[in-house]
Biotite code that builds the C-alpha atoms (Angstrom):
import biotite.structure as struc

atoms = struc.array([
    struc.Atom([10.401, -66.733, -43.644], chain_id="A", res_id=1, res_name="MET", atom_name="CA", element="C"),
    struc.Atom([8.978, -69.074, -46.479], chain_id="A", res_id=2, res_name="THR", atom_name="CA", element="C"),
    struc.Atom([6.019, -67.919, -48.754], chain_id="A", res_id=3, res_name="ASP", atom_name="CA", element="C"),
    struc.Atom([3.296, -70.030, -49.261], chain_id="A", res_id=4, res_name="ILE", atom_name="CA", element="C"),
    struc.Atom([2.857, -70.300, -53.584], chain_id="A", res_id=5, res_name="LEU", atom_name="CA", element="C"),
    struc.Atom([-0.449, -72.378, -51.768], chain_id="A", res_id=6, res_name="GLY", atom_name="CA", element="C"),
    struc.Atom([-2.479, -74.583, -51.332], chain_id="A", res_id=7, res_name="SER", atom_name="CA", element="C"),
    struc.Atom([-2.811, -78.247, -52.731], chain_id="A", res_id=8, res_name="PHE", atom_name="CA", element="C"),
    struc.Atom([-6.378, -81.017, -52.641], chain_id="A", res_id=9, res_name="SER", atom_name="CA", element="C"),
    struc.Atom([-6.226, -84.267, -53.207], chain_id="A", res_id=10, res_name="LEU", atom_name="CA", element="C"),
    struc.Atom([-9.426, -86.056, -52.804], chain_id="A", res_id=11, res_name="VAL", atom_name="CA", element="C"),
    struc.Atom([-9.846, -89.466, -52.646], chain_id="A", res_id=12, res_name="LEU", atom_name="CA", element="C"),
    struc.Atom([-13.457, -91.068, -53.425], chain_id="A", res_id=13, res_name="HIS", atom_name="CA", element="C"),
    struc.Atom([-14.168, -94.298, -51.479], chain_id="A", res_id=14, res_name="ALA", atom_name="CA", element="C"),
    struc.Atom([-17.427, -95.791, -52.069], chain_id="A", res_id=15, res_name="HIS", atom_name="CA", element="C"),
    struc.Atom([-18.576, -99.511, -51.000], chain_id="A", res_id=16, res_name="LEU", atom_name="CA", element="C"),
    struc.Atom([-22.682, -100.451, -52.574], chain_id="A", res_id=17, res_name="PRO", atom_name="CA", element="C"),
    struc.Atom([-24.908, -100.944, -49.435], chain_id="A", res_id=18, res_name="TRP", atom_name="CA", element="C"),
    struc.Atom([-24.452, -104.670, -48.635], chain_id="A", res_id=19, res_name="VAL", atom_name="CA", element="C"),
    struc.Atom([-25.190, -105.339, -44.721], chain_id="A", res_id=20, res_name="ILE", atom_name="CA", element="C"),
    struc.Atom([-27.527, -107.579, -44.617], chain_id="A", res_id=21, res_name="GLY", atom_name="CA", element="C"),
    struc.Atom([-26.042, -109.327, -48.094], chain_id="A", res_id=22, res_name="HIS", atom_name="CA", element="C"),
    struc.Atom([-24.724, -112.490, -46.186], chain_id="A", res_id=23, res_name="GLY", atom_name="CA", element="C"),
    struc.Atom([-20.802, -112.868, -46.057], chain_id="A", res_id=24, res_name="VAL", atom_name="CA", element="C"),
    struc.Atom([-18.547, -113.133, -49.080], chain_id="A", res_id=25, res_name="TRP", atom_name="CA", element="C"),
    struc.Atom([-18.216, -111.649, -51.711], chain_id="A", res_id=26, res_name="PRO", atom_name="CA", element="C"),
    struc.Atom([-20.496, -109.040, -50.818], chain_id="A", res_id=27, res_name="HIS", atom_name="CA", element="C"),
    struc.Atom([-21.382, -108.035, -47.087], chain_id="A", res_id=28, res_name="GLY", atom_name="CA", element="C"),
    struc.Atom([-19.531, -107.392, -44.177], chain_id="A", res_id=29, res_name="MET", atom_name="CA", element="C"),
    struc.Atom([-16.135, -109.059, -45.156], chain_id="A", res_id=30, res_name="ASP", atom_name="CA", element="C"),
    struc.Atom([-16.515, -106.379, -47.829], chain_id="A", res_id=31, res_name="TRP", atom_name="CA", element="C"),
    struc.Atom([-16.481, -103.631, -45.746], chain_id="A", res_id=32, res_name="ILE", atom_name="CA", element="C"),
    struc.Atom([-14.298, -105.208, -43.137], chain_id="A", res_id=33, res_name="ASN", atom_name="CA", element="C"),
    struc.Atom([-11.722, -106.163, -45.769], chain_id="A", res_id=34, res_name="GLU", atom_name="CA", element="C"),
    struc.Atom([-12.437, -102.670, -47.029], chain_id="A", res_id=35, res_name="ALA", atom_name="CA", element="C"),
    struc.Atom([-11.498, -101.073, -43.619], chain_id="A", res_id=36, res_name="ALA", atom_name="CA", element="C"),
    struc.Atom([-8.146, -103.336, -43.011], chain_id="A", res_id=37, res_name="ALA", atom_name="CA", element="C"),
    struc.Atom([-7.081, -102.617, -46.463], chain_id="A", res_id=38, res_name="GLU", atom_name="CA", element="C"),
    struc.Atom([-7.492, -99.312, -47.147], chain_id="A", res_id=39, res_name="THR", atom_name="CA", element="C"),
    struc.Atom([-8.931, -96.849, -44.364], chain_id="A", res_id=40, res_name="TYR", atom_name="CA", element="C"),
    struc.Atom([-6.714, -98.538, -41.572], chain_id="A", res_id=41, res_name="ILE", atom_name="CA", element="C"),
    struc.Atom([-3.323, -97.724, -43.576], chain_id="A", res_id=42, res_name="PRO", atom_name="CA", element="C"),
    struc.Atom([-4.480, -93.441, -44.500], chain_id="A", res_id=43, res_name="LEU", atom_name="CA", element="C"),
    struc.Atom([-5.087, -93.645, -41.093], chain_id="A", res_id=44, res_name="LEU", atom_name="CA", element="C"),
    struc.Atom([-1.828, -94.758, -40.314], chain_id="A", res_id=45, res_name="MET", atom_name="CA", element="C"),
    struc.Atom([0.155, -93.051, -42.688], chain_id="A", res_id=46, res_name="GLU", atom_name="CA", element="C"),
    struc.Atom([-1.711, -89.406, -41.730], chain_id="A", res_id=47, res_name="LEU", atom_name="CA", element="C"),
    struc.Atom([-0.974, -90.128, -38.160], chain_id="A", res_id=48, res_name="TYR", atom_name="CA", element="C"),
    struc.Atom([3.373, -90.234, -39.536], chain_id="A", res_id=49, res_name="LYS", atom_name="CA", element="C"),
    struc.Atom([2.271, -86.733, -41.252], chain_id="A", res_id=50, res_name="LEU", atom_name="CA", element="C"),
    struc.Atom([1.118, -85.193, -37.672], chain_id="A", res_id=51, res_name="ILE", atom_name="CA", element="C"),
    struc.Atom([4.047, -87.005, -36.027], chain_id="A", res_id=52, res_name="ASP", atom_name="CA", element="C"),
    struc.Atom([6.404, -85.172, -38.245], chain_id="A", res_id=53, res_name="ASP", atom_name="CA", element="C"),
    struc.Atom([4.959, -81.486, -38.007], chain_id="A", res_id=54, res_name="GLY", atom_name="CA", element="C"),
    struc.Atom([2.271, -81.564, -40.534], chain_id="A", res_id=55, res_name="TYR", atom_name="CA", element="C"),
    struc.Atom([-1.546, -81.047, -40.458], chain_id="A", res_id=56, res_name="HIS", atom_name="CA", element="C"),
    struc.Atom([-3.488, -82.885, -43.008], chain_id="A", res_id=57, res_name="PRO", atom_name="CA", element="C"),
    struc.Atom([-7.063, -82.421, -43.024], chain_id="A", res_id=58, res_name="LYS", atom_name="CA", element="C"),
    struc.Atom([-9.103, -84.977, -44.366], chain_id="A", res_id=59, res_name="LEU", atom_name="CA", element="C"),
    struc.Atom([-12.557, -84.909, -45.245], chain_id="A", res_id=60, res_name="THR", atom_name="CA", element="C"),
    struc.Atom([-14.609, -88.918, -46.054], chain_id="A", res_id=61, res_name="VAL", atom_name="CA", element="C"),
    struc.Atom([-17.950, -88.760, -48.158], chain_id="A", res_id=62, res_name="GLY", atom_name="CA", element="C"),
])
């Protein structure tokens, strides 16, 4: 039997300024799409791998 020693919490804060309606690069919808493609989607892919390995990660996005 494994004794649980505690828990671990990693908090990642992601912030993009309000850019909708500000055109395209370097600010605007391109910025949001870039953030999703390079940050949020890879994070979700890694979380799915953890779930497949039997872990139960908990996540909050703020």
